[in-house]
N, C-alpha and C positions, 0 to 999 in steps of 0.2 A: 914771687907771686904776691908778695906783699904790695908790690908796686901796683898791681892790678886791683888790689883791695880784697884779695882772697886770703883768708887765713887757713892754714892747714888744719888746725884743730876744728875750725868751723866747717871746713869741707868734709873732714872725716865724720863729724857729727851729723852733717846733712846726709852723707852716704849711708851711715848706719841707720839714721831715721828713715831714709828712703827704702832701705832693704827691709827694715822692720815693717814699714807701711806696705811694701810690696808683698811680704810674707803674709801679713794679716789679710790683705785684699785677696791674695791667692787662696788662702785657706777659707776665708769667710765668704767671698763673692765668686771667685773664678770656678772653684770646684762645684758649688751649688748651681751656678749658671750652666756649666758643662753637663752636669747631671740632668738638669731640667731640659737642656737641648737634646741630650741623648734620649731622654724619656719621650720628648715630643717627636723626635725622628722615629722612634720605635712605634709610637701611636700612629704616625702618618704611614709608616710601612705596613702596620697591621690594617689600617683603614684601606690602603691600596690593595692589600691582599684580599681583604673582605670584599671590596668592590669588584675585584677580578673574579673571585668565586661567585659573587652574586650575578655578575654578567654571564659567566659560564652556565650557572644554574638557569638563568633566564633564557639563554640560547637553547639549552637542553630542554627546558619546559616548552619553549616555543616549537621546537622540532617535534616533541611528543604530542603537543596539541595539534600541530599540523597533521601528523600521522593519524591521530585519533579522529580529526575532522574528515580526513580522506577516507578512513575506514567507515565512519558513520555515513558519509556520502555514498560509498559503495554499497553499504548495507541498505540504505534508503532506496537506491536504484534497484537493488535485488528485491526488496519488498514490493516496490512498484511493479516490477516485472512479474512477481508472483501473483500480485493482486490482479494484474491484467490477465494472466493465465487462468486464474480462478474465475474471473468475470467472463472470459471467453468460453470456458468450459460450462459455466452455469447457463450462459446464453444458449450454447449448443444443446444442453440438456433440456432447457425450456422449449427450444424450437422443436426438438425431437418429441417431447411430450405433447406439444400443441399439434404437431403433425399427426401423431398417433391418435389424439382425441378427435381431430378433424376426420381422420380415416374411419375411426369407430362410428362417429356421428353419420358419416356418409353411408357406411354399411347399414347402420340402423335405419337411416332414411330409406335406403333401397329396399330393405326388408319390409319396412312399413308400407312403402309404395306397392311392392309385390303383393303383400297381404291384402291391402285395400283394393288393389286391382282384382285379385282373385275373389275377394268378397263382393266387389261390384259386379264381376262377371257372373258369379253364382246368383246374386240378386237379380241380375238381368235375365239369367237363364230361367229362374223361377217365374219372374214376371212374364217373360216371353212364352214359357210353356203354358201359363195360365191364359194368356191372350190367344195363343195358338189353339188351345182347347176350345175357348169361347168362340173363336172365329170358325173353327171346324164344326162346332155344334150348330152354329147359326147357318153355316153353309149346308150342312147335311140335315139340319133341323131335327136331329135326334141325337141322343147322347150315346157316345161310344164308350167303350170300356176305358176308364181313366188310366189304368196302369199301362195299357198298350199305347195310349197317347203319350204318356211320359217317356216310354222307351223310345218311341219314334222321335220325339222332340229332342231327347238326350243325344241320340245318334246324329241328328241334324246339327245340333249345337256343337258337338264334339268335332264334327267335320268342319264346321265354320270356325271354331276356335283354333284348330290345327292350321288352318289357312291364315288366321290373323295373329298367331303367336309371334311372328317375325316383327310385328309392330311394336 
């Protein structure tokens, strides 16, 4: 080996130096680098698990929100239906009240018309009896008993009213 320029003592020294350097590098660099890589892979694994949990939570939250939105929509439709029912009921009640008021007003008007008609007939009867008495006095040129005249006129008017009550 000497021919190649390698000395055994130099080779052994270099091998020992290499093993010492390798041992130092292993202890000082390799173990810390492995530890750092293990820690990093642990952090990445934790981050992936956290991301997976966050994704699952987001999916769950989205499903819950969708169900809540659907429930709110159904409740809103129910409220709208109830409001329509209340409005319809209120409208019907108001129409019923208005019809009742119209009917009451019609009955009142008929009562007033009958009362006024009766009052007008009575007034006409009084005026007619007065005119009849005056006409009879002029025709007979003397005054008859007024109470007899009133009785006769009332009879004539009652007969006339009975024949005109259908109008």
